Backbone of each chain as ProteinMPNN parsed JSONL, in Angstrom:
{"seq_chain_A": "MKVTVKLFAGARELAGHSEVKLDLPPSVTIADVRKKLLTEFPQLASLLPHAVFAVDAHYAAEDSILDENSEVACIPPVSGG", "coords_chain_A": {"N_chain_A": [[0.848, -1.203, 0.0], [0.289, 2.359, -0.393], [1.757, 4.785, 1.579], [1.4, 7.999, 2.76], [3.585, 10.406, 3.972], [3.847, 13.195, 5.945], [6.194, 15.843, 6.082], [8.113, 18.032, 8.132], [9.656, 21.231, 8.822], [13.084, 20.97, 9.561], [13.237, 18.34, 8.611], [11.678, 18.401, 6.321], [13.195, 20.187, 4.837], [15.632, 18.78, 4.542], [14.812, 16.481, 3.123], [13.676, 17.622, 0.926], [11.024, 17.704, 0.267], [7.57, 18.311, 1.119], [5.762, 16.36, 1.595], [5.938, 12.781, 1.333], [5.534, 9.805, -0.61], [5.366, 6.446, 0.316], [6.031, 3.103, -0.615], [4.674, 0.381, 0.838], [4.19, -2.78, 2.54], [0.9, -4.152, 3.45], [-0.597, -3.372, 6.667], [1.573, -2.182, 8.03], [3.804, -0.768, 10.515], [4.571, 2.202, 12.469], [7.287, 1.99, 13.051], [8.204, 0.595, 10.801], [7.745, 2.498, 8.815], [9.559, 4.437, 9.605], [11.993, 3.093, 9.115], [11.834, 2.715, 6.322], [11.718, 5.344, 5.401], [14.278, 6.219, 6.06], [15.805, 4.599, 4.393], [15.002, 5.51, 1.856], [15.497, 8.2, 2.015], [18.327, 8.95, 2.843], [19.536, 11.231, 3.728], [18.137, 12.06, 5.908], [19.219, 10.922, 8.11], [20.505, 12.131, 10.316], [18.516, 13.414, 11.709], [16.252, 11.769, 11.964], [16.462, 9.722, 14.021], [15.794, 11.194, 16.256], [13.26, 12.032, 15.871], [9.676, 11.841, 16.296], [6.514, 10.239, 15.556], [3.294, 10.955, 14.098], [-0.108, 9.956, 13.834], [-2.95, 10.661, 12.061], [-2.965, 13.243, 13.141], [-2.323, 12.942, 15.84], [-0.018, 12.062, 18.42], [1.797, 9.033, 17.927], [2.537, 5.617, 18.791], [5.491, 3.543, 18.27], [4.702, 1.005, 17.489], [2.232, 1.322, 16.36], [-0.294, 0.43, 14.08], [-0.757, 0.942, 10.626], [-3.154, 2.076, 8.179], [-4.205, 2.457, 4.736], [-5.421, 4.918, 4.603], [-4.421, 6.391, 6.632], [-3.192, 9.402, 8.036], [0.008, 10.149, 8.116], [2.654, 11.611, 9.942], [5.896, 12.939, 10.22], [7.559, 14.043, 13.021], [9.924, 16.084, 13.837], [12.172, 17.077, 16.577], [10.523, 19.53, 18.506], [10.159, 23.148, 18.511], [8.644, 25.319, 19.358], [7.112, 28.201, 20.994]], "CA_chain_A": [[0.0, 0.0, 0.0], [1.007, 3.644, -0.397], [1.58, 5.589, 2.795], [1.899, 9.365, 2.604], [4.155, 10.916, 5.217], [4.116, 14.636, 5.952], [7.488, 16.22, 6.665], [8.105, 19.422, 8.593], [10.855, 21.955, 9.283], [14.363, 20.453, 9.081], [13.023, 17.088, 7.868], [11.208, 18.823, 4.996], [14.321, 20.81, 4.147], [16.609, 17.742, 4.187], [14.25, 15.58, 2.107], [13.299, 18.407, -0.241], [9.586, 17.511, 0.003], [6.723, 18.486, 2.299], [5.246, 15.023, 1.886], [6.501, 11.743, 0.475], [4.736, 8.574, -0.659], [6.193, 5.257, 0.496], [5.415, 1.819, -0.959], [4.88, -0.505, 1.98], [3.202, -3.865, 2.601], [-0.23, -3.832, 4.331], [-0.446, -3.515, 8.123], [2.884, -1.777, 8.538], [3.794, 0.055, 11.723], [5.398, 3.412, 12.433], [8.699, 1.57, 12.994], [8.498, 0.264, 9.393], [7.795, 3.768, 8.091], [10.82, 5.064, 9.979], [13.069, 2.397, 8.381], [11.692, 2.969, 4.89], [12.092, 6.751, 5.183], [15.735, 6.308, 6.141], [16.335, 3.963, 3.182], [14.751, 6.333, 0.676], [16.041, 9.555, 2.221], [19.434, 8.802, 3.81], [19.925, 12.547, 4.268], [17.41, 12.265, 7.17], [19.848, 10.084, 9.147], [20.88, 12.885, 11.521], [17.325, 13.912, 12.407], [15.211, 10.758, 12.152], [16.482, 9.039, 15.331], [15.244, 12.079, 17.286], [11.889, 12.38, 15.506], [8.579, 10.936, 16.621], [5.54, 10.225, 14.462], [1.888, 11.163, 14.437], [-1.099, 9.388, 12.929], [-4.192, 11.435, 12.114], [-2.744, 14.448, 13.946], [-2.073, 12.634, 17.252], [1.219, 11.304, 18.6], [1.557, 7.599, 17.785], [3.62, 4.739, 19.252], [6.236, 2.884, 17.183], [4.021, -0.22, 17.033], [0.913, 1.641, 15.786], [-0.492, -0.166, 12.754], [-1.303, 1.948, 9.711], [-3.849, 1.653, 6.972], [-3.922, 3.306, 3.588], [-5.976, 6.256, 4.772], [-3.808, 7.071, 7.777], [-2.357, 10.575, 7.765], [1.208, 9.955, 8.918], [3.526, 12.784, 9.934], [7.178, 12.853, 10.922], [7.644, 15.219, 13.893], [11.254, 16.267, 14.435], [12.057, 17.788, 17.864], [9.756, 20.763, 18.309], [10.836, 24.346, 19.035], [7.708, 26.431, 19.475], [7.207, 28.995, 22.217]], "C_chain_A": [[0.885, 1.256, 0.0], [0.708, 4.379, 0.915], [2.191, 6.965, 2.543], [2.375, 9.871, 3.959], [4.431, 12.41, 5.056], [5.458, 14.898, 6.638], [7.459, 17.707, 7.024], [9.515, 19.921, 8.897], [12.124, 21.345, 8.702], [14.214, 19.174, 8.266], [12.554, 17.409, 6.444], [12.365, 19.389, 4.177], [15.324, 19.755, 3.671], [16.093, 16.842, 3.059], [13.904, 16.328, 0.817], [11.843, 18.241, -0.644], [8.798, 17.786, 1.28], [5.896, 17.242, 2.575], [5.805, 14.026, 0.891], [5.58, 10.524, 0.519], [5.673, 7.375, -0.583], [5.385, 4.025, 0.11], [5.707, 0.827, 0.147], [3.85, -1.632, 1.945], [2.05, -3.478, 3.539], [0.137, -4.036, 5.801], [0.945, -3.173, 8.635], [2.714, -0.919, 9.787], [4.629, 1.314, 11.493], [6.88, 3.044, 12.335], [9.104, 1.229, 11.559], [8.618, 1.538, 8.552], [9.13, 4.465, 8.355], [11.978, 4.438, 9.179], [13.042, 2.738, 6.9], [12.102, 4.412, 4.542], [13.609, 6.893, 5.136], [16.388, 5.698, 4.894], [16.185, 4.89, 1.983], [15.342, 7.733, 0.786], [17.171, 9.496, 3.255], [19.879, 10.135, 4.407], [19.176, 12.862, 5.577], [18.088, 11.57, 8.354], [20.158, 10.843, 10.433], [19.648, 13.214, 12.367], [16.361, 12.798, 12.813], [15.258, 10.042, 13.507], [15.859, 9.872, 16.449], [13.784, 12.439, 17.026], [10.903, 11.371, 16.081], [7.566, 11.043, 15.49], [4.14, 10.466, 14.997], [1.035, 10.449, 13.399], [-2.398, 10.146, 13.155], [-4.105, 12.56, 13.153], [-2.701, 14.199, 15.451], [-0.781, 11.834, 17.353], [0.915, 9.808, 18.599], [2.775, 6.812, 18.251], [4.271, 4.051, 18.057], [5.506, 1.657, 16.648], [2.599, 0.049, 16.528], [0.815, 1.089, 14.379], [-1.238, 0.826, 11.856], [-2.195, 1.313, 8.662], [-3.674, 2.733, 5.909], [-4.405, 4.74, 3.775], [-5.352, 7.022, 5.937], [-3.033, 8.292, 7.301], [-1.151, 10.49, 8.698], [2.075, 11.209, 8.814], [4.783, 12.504, 10.742], [7.354, 14.167, 11.698], [9.065, 15.309, 14.461], [11.124, 17.072, 15.729], [11.49, 19.199, 17.691], [10.462, 21.952, 18.973], [9.921, 25.561, 19.045], [7.936, 27.191, 20.777], [7.954, 30.281, 21.953]], "O_chain_A": [[2.065, 1.206, 0.347], [-0.448, 4.561, 1.295], [3.355, 7.078, 2.16], [1.664, 9.777, 4.96], [5.152, 12.83, 4.15], [5.805, 14.261, 7.633], [6.866, 18.524, 6.319], [10.428, 19.147, 9.185], [12.241, 21.212, 7.484], [14.98, 18.944, 7.33], [12.98, 16.768, 5.483], [12.498, 19.11, 2.986], [15.811, 19.819, 2.543], [16.844, 16.485, 2.151], [13.847, 15.729, -0.256], [11.461, 18.593, -1.76], [9.281, 17.532, 2.383], [5.378, 17.082, 3.68], [6.11, 14.374, -0.25], [4.938, 10.244, 1.531], [6.652, 7.295, -1.324], [4.209, 3.908, 0.455], [6.863, 0.469, 0.372], [2.764, -1.465, 1.389], [2.208, -2.563, 4.347], [1.063, -4.778, 6.127], [1.439, -3.804, 9.57], [1.628, -0.415, 10.075], [5.295, 1.466, 10.469], [7.64, 3.701, 11.624], [10.221, 1.536, 11.142], [9.486, 1.639, 7.686], [9.749, 5.01, 7.441], [12.827, 5.147, 8.64], [14.077, 3.013, 6.293], [12.747, 4.658, 3.523], [14.154, 7.596, 4.284], [17.392, 6.209, 4.398], [17.112, 5.045, 1.188], [15.648, 8.371, -0.221], [17.003, 9.933, 4.394], [20.517, 10.17, 5.459], [19.528, 13.811, 6.277], [17.583, 11.625, 9.476], [20.086, 10.272, 11.521], [19.731, 13.283, 13.593], [15.732, 12.866, 13.868], [14.207, 9.776, 14.092], [15.442, 9.329, 17.472], [13.142, 13.076, 17.86], [11.24, 10.211, 16.321], [7.738, 11.843, 14.57], [3.84, 10.222, 16.166], [1.412, 10.35, 12.231], [-2.884, 10.26, 14.28], [-5.033, 12.793, 13.928], [-2.994, 15.091, 16.247], [-0.478, 11.023, 16.478], [-0.073, 9.36, 19.18], [3.908, 7.277, 18.124], [3.689, 3.979, 16.974], [5.669, 1.302, 15.48], [1.841, -0.892, 16.293], [1.73, 1.258, 13.574], [-2.209, 1.459, 12.271], [-2.013, 0.151, 8.299], [-3.075, 3.779, 6.155], [-3.861, 5.667, 3.176], [-5.714, 8.17, 6.194], [-2.314, 8.238, 6.304], [-1.261, 10.723, 9.901], [2.213, 11.794, 7.739], [4.727, 11.904, 11.816], [7.306, 15.254, 11.122], [9.367, 14.668, 15.467], [10.084, 17.687, 15.966], [11.935, 19.957, 16.829], [11.266, 21.772, 19.888], [10.351, 26.682, 18.778], [8.833, 26.868, 21.556], [8.138, 31.087, 22.865]]}, "seq_chain_B": "MIKLTRESLDPTAPLQQAQSRQSGAVLLFLGVTRQHTRGRETNELHYDAYDDMARNELQRLETEARDRWDLNECILVHRLGLVPLGEASVLIITASAHRKAAFDAGEWLIDTLKQRVPIWKQEHWADGTTDWVHPIEQATKSE", "coords_chain_B": {"N_chain_B": [[-9.335, 28.66, 25.796], [-7.914, 28.304, 22.642], [-5.583, 29.164, 20.03], [-4.176, 29.46, 16.75], [-2.33, 31.844, 14.95], [-1.552, 34.218, 12.346], [-1.269, 36.805, 12.783], [-0.059, 39.731, 14.614], [0.435, 39.492, 18.182], [-1.776, 40.753, 20.438], [-2.211, 41.507, 23.716], [-4.329, 42.831, 24.922], [-7.208, 42.455, 24.507], [-7.567, 39.621, 25.16], [-6.738, 39.742, 27.859], [-8.715, 41.312, 28.981], [-10.831, 39.61, 28.585], [-10.126, 37.619, 30.375], [-10.224, 38.783, 32.838], [-12.11, 38.953, 35.76], [-14.688, 39.067, 38.34], [-14.456, 36.764, 39.752], [-11.846, 35.987, 39.718], [-8.969, 36.433, 41.473], [-6.442, 36.553, 40.553], [-4.741, 37.198, 37.586], [-2.722, 36.026, 35.116], [-0.231, 36.861, 32.778], [1.759, 35.57, 30.212], [4.222, 36.291, 27.872], [5.995, 34.989, 25.214], [8.839, 36.138, 23.725], [10.498, 37.07, 20.742], [14.001, 36.833, 20.431], [17.061, 38.646, 20.063], [19.676, 37.587, 20.276], [21.066, 34.354, 20.295], [22.776, 32.059, 22.024], [25.094, 33.618, 21.643], [24.942, 34.196, 18.937], [23.744, 36.309, 16.327], [20.432, 37.099, 15.419], [18.259, 37.942, 12.707], [15.515, 37.71, 12.191], [12.669, 35.638, 13.057], [11.041, 32.687, 11.939], [8.046, 30.838, 12.18], [6.739, 27.596, 11.894], [4.1, 25.19, 11.571], [2.492, 22.025, 12.186], [-0.498, 22.343, 11.518], [-3.165, 21.255, 12.171], [-2.58, 19.296, 14.065], [-1.153, 20.786, 15.927], [-3.173, 22.42, 16.913], [-4.76, 20.416, 18.108], [-2.974, 19.565, 20.134], [-2.561, 21.918, 21.597], [-5.139, 22.228, 22.559], [-5.317, 19.962, 24.171], [-3.45, 20.689, 26.105], [-4.765, 22.867, 27.305], [-6.998, 21.535, 28.351], [-5.797, 19.69, 30.12], [-4.517, 21.445, 31.901], [-6.716, 22.75, 33.017], [-7.842, 20.598, 34.31], [-5.905, 20.033, 36.233], [-5.481, 22.359, 37.735], [-7.377, 24.901, 39.434], [-8.791, 26.777, 37.376], [-10.172, 29.785, 36.14], [-9.946, 30.905, 33.704], [-8.184, 30.134, 30.699], [-5.911, 30.694, 28.311], [-4.362, 30.145, 25.254], [-2.243, 31.148, 22.766], [-0.565, 30.906, 19.731], [1.718, 32.401, 17.541], [2.329, 32.222, 14.008], [4.475, 31.962, 11.069], [6.358, 34.797, 9.867], [7.981, 36.352, 12.564], [8.934, 39.318, 13.762], [11.908, 40.557, 15.49], [11.688, 41.028, 19.022], [8.98, 40.869, 19.177], [5.928, 39.197, 20.215], [5.774, 35.678, 20.178], [4.315, 33.761, 21.388], [1.458, 33.599, 23.513], [0.208, 33.357, 26.741], [-2.399, 33.119, 29.011], [-3.54, 32.829, 32.277], [-6.113, 32.503, 34.69], [-7.211, 32.677, 38.024], [-8.794, 32.046, 41.234], [-6.987, 32.396, 43.344], [-3.476, 33.311, 43.469], [-1.529, 31.255, 43.213], [-2.362, 29.024, 41.701], [-2.664, 30.163, 39.146], [-0.015, 31.011, 38.556], [1.417, 28.525, 38.738], [0.104, 26.941, 36.82], [0.548, 28.488, 34.541], [3.353, 28.35, 34.231], [3.707, 25.585, 33.869], [2.256, 25.289, 31.508], [3.726, 26.753, 29.5], [6.181, 25.412, 29.608], [5.405, 22.799, 28.864], [4.157, 23.181, 26.431], [6.393, 23.811, 24.872], [7.617, 21.348, 24.721], [5.806, 19.665, 23.489], [4.003, 20.628, 21.497], [3.541, 20.59, 18.009], [5.288, 22.708, 16.593], [7.648, 24.668, 14.89], [10.662, 26.564, 14.938], [12.453, 28.795, 12.897], [15.59, 30.083, 12.617], [16.676, 33.079, 11.242], [19.611, 34.057, 10.542], [21.862, 36.819, 11.176], [23.997, 36.687, 9.441], [22.935, 35.812, 7.096], [22.366, 33.114, 6.764], [20.138, 30.295, 7.406], [18.477, 28.335, 9.914], [16.616, 25.551, 10.896], [15.283, 24.956, 14.098], [15.972, 22.331, 16.147], [15.82, 21.095, 19.014], [17.737, 18.677, 20.534], [18.053, 17.481, 23.032], [15.482, 17.685, 24.651], [14.491, 17.41, 27.209], [16.259, 18.61, 28.909], [16.303, 21.155, 28.14], [15.973, 24.574, 28.801], [15.15, 27.019, 27.931]], "CA_chain_B": [[-9.376, 29.074, 24.401], [-6.614, 28.152, 21.983], [-5.613, 29.723, 18.67], [-2.972, 29.724, 15.952], [-2.611, 33.048, 14.171], [-0.429, 34.833, 11.645], [-1.291, 38.231, 13.14], [0.704, 40.026, 15.825], [-0.323, 39.126, 19.382], [-2.115, 41.883, 21.299], [-2.808, 40.912, 24.918], [-5.372, 43.667, 25.54], [-8.536, 41.827, 24.502], [-7.624, 38.414, 25.982], [-6.659, 40.077, 29.286], [-10.056, 41.753, 29.387], [-11.662, 38.406, 28.635], [-9.744, 36.794, 31.525], [-10.429, 39.499, 34.102], [-13.491, 38.845, 36.233], [-14.77, 39.195, 39.8], [-14.142, 35.462, 40.356], [-10.412, 35.708, 39.662], [-8.082, 37.374, 42.159], [-5.15, 36.561, 39.87], [-4.701, 37.0, 36.133], [-1.308, 35.968, 34.768], [0.081, 36.931, 31.336], [3.112, 35.248, 29.773], [4.528, 36.474, 26.459], [7.3, 34.547, 24.734], [9.216, 37.206, 22.796], [11.655, 36.675, 19.92], [15.198, 37.415, 21.009], [18.066, 38.966, 19.039], [20.891, 36.759, 20.374], [20.945, 32.987, 20.78], [24.126, 31.505, 22.244], [26.104, 34.491, 21.07], [24.735, 34.473, 17.514], [22.732, 37.34, 16.122], [19.316, 36.746, 14.542], [17.525, 39.061, 12.11], [14.083, 37.477, 12.389], [12.319, 34.232, 13.246], [9.843, 32.18, 11.275], [7.469, 29.67, 12.851], [5.904, 26.739, 11.07], [3.387, 24.235, 12.416], [1.543, 21.049, 11.656], [-1.594, 23.131, 12.094], [-4.25, 20.472, 12.793], [-2.072, 18.636, 15.262], [-0.806, 21.821, 16.903], [-4.447, 22.783, 17.575], [-5.1, 19.297, 19.012], [-2.088, 19.537, 21.298], [-2.871, 23.097, 22.424], [-6.405, 21.942, 23.241], [-4.987, 19.016, 25.245], [-2.789, 21.448, 27.181], [-5.782, 23.618, 28.041], [-7.821, 20.584, 29.107], [-5.018, 19.155, 31.242], [-4.296, 22.517, 32.886], [-7.973, 22.984, 33.746], [-8.031, 19.446, 35.202], [-4.928, 20.028, 37.331], [-5.591, 23.566, 38.56], [-8.711, 25.49, 39.434], [-8.645, 27.972, 36.541], [-11.39, 30.379, 35.587], [-9.672, 31.165, 32.288], [-6.92, 29.567, 30.228], [-5.838, 31.125, 26.912], [-3.073, 29.815, 24.629], [-2.209, 31.597, 21.371], [0.774, 30.87, 19.131], [1.825, 33.078, 16.248], [3.088, 31.492, 12.985], [5.013, 32.804, 10.003], [7.429, 35.705, 10.283], [7.823, 37.128, 13.793], [10.105, 40.2, 13.894], [12.539, 40.567, 16.808], [11.034, 41.837, 20.046], [7.524, 40.68, 19.17], [5.528, 37.97, 20.907], [5.442, 34.505, 19.374], [3.33, 32.971, 22.134], [0.754, 34.307, 24.589], [-0.514, 32.462, 27.65], [-3.065, 33.797, 30.122], [-4.282, 31.982, 33.207], [-6.811, 33.273, 35.723], [-7.702, 31.802, 39.091], [-9.237, 32.769, 42.426], [-5.772, 32.757, 44.082], [-2.406, 33.431, 42.475], [-0.656, 30.098, 43.04], [-2.833, 28.19, 40.582], [-2.375, 30.866, 37.888], [1.435, 30.929, 38.315], [1.842, 27.138, 38.495], [-0.451, 26.494, 35.538], [1.221, 29.239, 33.475], [4.694, 27.794, 34.031], [3.547, 24.239, 33.286], [1.763, 25.416, 30.128], [4.779, 27.126, 28.541], [7.164, 24.313, 29.573], [4.864, 21.633, 28.172], [3.983, 23.61, 25.034], [7.69, 23.727, 24.185], [7.991, 19.946, 24.527], [4.777, 18.829, 22.916], [3.178, 21.145, 20.393], [4.339, 20.521, 16.784], [5.593, 24.016, 16.012], [9.1, 24.763, 14.746], [11.18, 27.915, 14.742], [13.595, 28.884, 11.989], [16.406, 31.283, 12.829], [17.261, 33.745, 10.071], [20.763, 34.695, 11.176], [22.329, 38.087, 10.6], [24.963, 36.415, 8.362], [22.209, 35.402, 5.896], [22.016, 31.687, 6.772], [18.939, 29.948, 8.176], [18.505, 27.024, 10.577], [15.477, 25.069, 11.694], [15.741, 24.641, 15.447], [15.505, 21.022, 16.613], [16.543, 20.774, 20.251], [17.818, 17.221, 20.604], [17.787, 17.056, 24.41], [14.425, 18.591, 25.096], [14.221, 17.279, 28.643], [17.14, 19.485, 29.682], [16.26, 22.495, 27.573], [15.282, 25.423, 29.766], [14.931, 28.362, 27.405]], "C_chain_B": [[-7.982, 28.908, 23.808], [-6.721, 28.705, 20.568], [-4.216, 29.716, 18.057], [-3.293, 30.939, 15.091], [-1.366, 33.517, 13.439], [-0.369, 36.333, 11.913], [-0.387, 38.454, 14.368], [-0.195, 39.808, 17.04], [-0.529, 40.356, 20.256], [-2.825, 41.336, 22.536], [-4.027, 41.668, 25.466], [-6.724, 42.954, 25.637], [-8.57, 40.536, 25.321], [-7.48, 38.678, 27.484], [-8.014, 40.527, 29.816], [-10.984, 40.56, 29.542], [-11.391, 37.615, 29.914], [-10.091, 37.456, 32.856], [-11.887, 39.412, 34.529], [-13.502, 38.92, 37.758], [-14.509, 37.87, 40.52], [-12.623, 35.25, 40.512], [-9.6, 36.799, 40.35], [-6.734, 37.486, 41.467], [-5.341, 36.318, 38.384], [-3.243, 37.102, 35.724], [-1.14, 35.993, 33.262], [1.528, 36.523, 31.121], [3.201, 35.52, 28.279], [5.906, 35.892, 26.194], [7.678, 35.472, 23.593], [10.474, 36.801, 22.033], [12.866, 37.522, 20.303], [16.269, 37.582, 19.932], [19.263, 38.027, 19.07], [20.577, 35.394, 20.952], [22.335, 32.39, 20.837], [25.179, 32.319, 21.491], [25.92, 34.817, 19.597], [23.592, 35.447, 17.333], [21.706, 36.901, 15.083], [18.697, 38.015, 13.963], [16.023, 38.942, 12.333], [13.851, 35.986, 12.561], [11.06, 33.908, 12.46], [9.353, 30.959, 12.041], [6.573, 28.919, 11.885], [5.252, 25.698, 11.981], [2.732, 23.16, 11.569], [0.204, 21.487, 12.26], [-2.64, 22.294, 12.841], [-3.789, 19.853, 14.107], [-1.691, 19.649, 16.338], [-2.064, 22.282, 17.644], [-4.87, 21.687, 18.546], [-4.276, 19.355, 20.287], [-2.307, 20.75, 22.208], [-4.156, 22.851, 23.205], [-6.189, 20.968, 24.396], [-4.337, 19.732, 26.416], [-3.819, 22.217, 28.001], [-6.595, 22.675, 28.933], [-7.063, 20.057, 30.324], [-4.79, 20.206, 32.314], [-5.568, 22.759, 33.696], [-8.299, 21.821, 34.68], [-7.14, 19.549, 36.436], [-5.074, 21.219, 38.27], [-6.992, 24.143, 38.434], [-8.64, 26.831, 38.689], [-10.007, 28.469, 36.079], [-11.212, 30.738, 34.115], [-8.308, 30.592, 31.944], [-6.854, 29.837, 28.722], [-4.431, 30.838, 26.39], [-3.136, 30.249, 23.169], [-0.775, 31.522, 20.877], [0.726, 31.551, 17.773], [2.684, 32.242, 15.302], [3.546, 32.454, 11.893], [6.132, 33.675, 10.541], [7.068, 36.409, 11.591], [9.081, 37.987, 13.949], [10.652, 40.169, 15.324], [11.768, 41.468, 17.765], [9.527, 41.734, 20.038], [7.178, 39.327, 19.768], [5.219, 36.864, 19.911], [4.413, 33.628, 20.079], [2.752, 33.804, 23.267], [0.01, 33.283, 25.43], [-1.128, 33.312, 28.756], [-3.767, 32.743, 30.97], [-4.93, 32.885, 34.245], [-7.388, 32.309, 36.744], [-8.08, 32.648, 40.305], [-8.022, 33.272, 43.213], [-4.565, 32.578, 43.176], [-1.622, 32.152, 42.226], [-1.072, 29.24, 41.846], [-2.49, 28.845, 39.249], [-0.891, 30.786, 37.551], [1.856, 29.511, 37.94], [1.349, 26.65, 37.131], [0.274, 27.191, 34.387], [2.601, 28.676, 33.185], [4.619, 26.411, 33.382], [3.133, 24.346, 31.813], [2.878, 25.782, 29.156], [5.833, 26.024, 28.467], [6.659, 23.153, 28.7], [4.597, 21.948, 26.703], [5.284, 23.425, 24.261], [8.129, 22.291, 23.936], [7.055, 19.213, 23.582], [4.14, 19.327, 21.626], [4.015, 21.206, 19.112], [4.416, 21.862, 16.05], [7.115, 24.114, 15.985], [9.49, 26.193, 14.419], [12.374, 27.836, 13.811], [14.315, 30.197, 12.242], [16.874, 31.797, 11.478], [18.402, 34.602, 10.609], [21.18, 35.959, 10.43], [23.308, 37.856, 9.455], [24.285, 35.868, 7.099], [21.839, 33.929, 5.847], [20.751, 31.454, 7.599], [19.115, 28.558, 8.785], [17.15, 26.732, 11.198], [16.009, 24.635, 13.048], [15.101, 23.322, 15.887], [16.274, 20.629, 17.859], [16.537, 19.266, 20.474], [17.546, 16.727, 22.026], [16.738, 17.967, 25.019], [14.212, 18.558, 26.592], [15.082, 18.26, 29.452], [17.1, 20.918, 29.174], [15.449, 23.402, 28.492], [15.028, 26.814, 29.233], [13.458, 28.61, 27.158]], "O_chain_B": [[-6.99, 29.325, 24.406], [-7.8, 28.718, 19.976], [-3.215, 29.933, 18.74], [-4.399, 31.053, 14.561], [-0.247, 33.24, 13.87], [0.464, 37.044, 11.351], [-0.006, 37.51, 15.059], [-1.418, 39.92, 16.952], [0.436, 40.935, 20.756], [-3.912, 40.767, 22.429], [-4.686, 41.182, 26.386], [-7.31, 42.862, 26.716], [-9.498, 40.348, 26.108], [-8.028, 37.934, 28.297], [-8.414, 40.184, 30.928], [-11.795, 40.484, 30.465], [-12.303, 37.01, 30.478], [-10.235, 36.781, 33.875], [-12.79, 39.753, 33.765], [-12.451, 38.845, 38.394], [-14.359, 37.843, 41.741], [-12.179, 34.442, 41.328], [-9.543, 37.936, 39.883], [-5.963, 38.403, 41.752], [-6.007, 35.369, 37.972], [-2.596, 38.125, 35.949], [-1.81, 35.252, 32.543], [2.429, 37.061, 31.766], [2.369, 35.048, 27.504], [6.875, 36.251, 26.862], [6.946, 35.589, 22.611], [11.409, 36.253, 22.618], [12.777, 38.738, 20.473], [16.374, 36.771, 19.012], [19.816, 37.697, 18.021], [19.902, 35.285, 21.976], [22.994, 32.235, 19.809], [26.036, 31.77, 20.798], [26.665, 35.633, 19.053], [22.607, 35.427, 18.071], [22.055, 36.401, 14.014], [18.619, 39.04, 14.64], [15.343, 39.926, 12.624], [14.719, 35.171, 12.251], [10.149, 34.726, 12.33], [10.154, 30.142, 12.495], [5.766, 29.506, 11.163], [5.791, 25.367, 13.038], [2.456, 23.362, 10.386], [-0.173, 21.065, 13.354], [-2.964, 22.58, 13.993], [-4.497, 19.878, 15.114], [-1.887, 19.397, 17.527], [-2.029, 22.507, 18.854], [-5.289, 21.973, 19.668], [-4.808, 19.212, 21.387], [-2.248, 20.634, 23.432], [-4.255, 23.22, 24.376], [-6.787, 21.112, 25.462], [-4.625, 19.434, 27.576], [-3.765, 22.225, 29.231], [-6.849, 22.966, 30.102], [-7.613, 19.985, 31.423], [-4.86, 19.903, 33.505], [-5.51, 22.95, 34.911], [-8.946, 22.009, 35.711], [-7.553, 19.202, 37.542], [-4.819, 21.1, 39.469], [-7.697, 23.902, 37.454], [-8.452, 27.882, 39.302], [-10.874, 27.69, 35.684], [-12.186, 30.861, 33.372], [-7.399, 30.564, 32.774], [-7.637, 29.282, 27.951], [-3.437, 31.233, 27.0], [-3.986, 29.773, 22.416], [0.135, 32.024, 21.536], [-0.174, 31.314, 16.967], [3.656, 31.621, 15.733], [3.081, 33.59, 11.801], [6.775, 33.342, 11.537], [5.989, 36.989, 11.716], [10.161, 37.468, 14.23], [9.939, 39.799, 16.257], [11.263, 42.523, 17.381], [8.853, 42.427, 20.801], [8.014, 38.425, 19.825], [4.503, 37.072, 18.931], [3.719, 32.842, 19.435], [3.447, 34.603, 23.895], [-0.726, 32.447, 24.905], [-0.442, 34.132, 29.366], [-4.487, 31.886, 30.458], [-4.364, 33.907, 34.633], [-7.968, 31.278, 36.401], [-7.725, 33.824, 40.387], [-8.006, 34.406, 43.691], [-4.607, 31.795, 42.227], [-1.094, 31.969, 41.129], [-0.227, 28.787, 41.075], [-2.07, 28.16, 38.316], [-0.53, 30.527, 36.403], [2.562, 29.309, 36.952], [2.096, 26.02, 36.382], [0.581, 26.563, 33.374], [2.984, 28.539, 32.023], [5.376, 26.107, 32.46], [3.607, 23.579, 30.974], [2.973, 25.182, 28.085], [6.334, 25.726, 27.382], [7.41, 22.6, 27.897], [4.784, 21.096, 25.835], [5.277, 22.94, 23.129], [8.929, 22.038, 23.035], [7.459, 18.244, 22.94], [3.779, 18.529, 20.761], [5.089, 21.809, 19.115], [3.729, 22.109, 15.059], [7.79, 23.7, 16.927], [8.774, 26.924, 13.736], [13.202, 26.931, 13.916], [13.741, 31.277, 12.103], [17.405, 31.039, 10.666], [18.19, 35.723, 11.071], [20.898, 36.142, 9.246], [23.452, 38.716, 8.585], [24.966, 35.502, 6.141], [21.071, 33.523, 4.975], [20.346, 32.307, 8.389], [19.818, 27.712, 8.232], [16.599, 27.554, 11.931], [17.069, 24.014, 13.133], [13.88, 23.203, 15.987], [17.269, 19.91, 17.776], [15.478, 18.65, 20.589], [16.9, 15.697, 22.22], [17.042, 18.882, 25.785], [13.8, 19.554, 27.188], [14.692, 18.688, 30.539], [17.781, 21.793, 29.709], [14.353, 23.034, 28.915], [14.716, 27.717, 30.01], [13.08, 29.694, 26.713]]}, "name": "protein", "num_of_chains": 2, "seq": "MKVTVKLFAGARELAGHSEVKLDLPPSVTIADVRKKLLTEFPQLASLLPHAVFAVDAHYAAEDSILDENSEVACIPPVSGGMIKLTRESLDPTAPLQQAQSRQSGAVLLFLGVTRQHTRGRETNELHYDAYDDMARNELQRLETEARDRWDLNECILVHRLGLVPLGEASVLIITASAHRKAAFDAGEWLIDTLKQRVPIWKQEHWADGTTDWVHPIEQATKSE"}
């Protein structure tokens, strides 16, 4: 299935895209998305270990299972305020 | 009340909204963009957000603060886009019958906002370069 991942701030700048589509088998988890992102965008290697992920605009655990309609987002360390 | 905005933050109206005969204490916190960061000079700051999620997380902060402290008002506003130096990027107002709840909630709100809400700041340095700010050790960050 295709999973779309939103990228923000430094992650967007490093990847050169504000969202990317990943080809993944069904029932993948956030951990799988993290691995696939690193394979396709090795330039994210410095930031990705520190990033967390969100599904449908809520923080998600590494073992969260995704479906095709999930809105996945990579959240690098935040710096608001 | 929570809000994301691209306008400048004026505390006048939200302070009026927070002031009431039930609240002996009304606390205002403004986070203001600073010219120097670790000795480096900044020209301006830009803020970007994952808007939908940032609203969710700000709403969670308000709900949790109202659960933990007896607040009559709790207002969180974050500005996005370009924020010139010396202007407010975040506004927090808490109001309570007695001052301790307003102070404690206000401090917890800004500390937790900085750890949790998906908003990012980009420094536009005086030397013309830019950097997205990604604090790696957030637990020890105290700015």
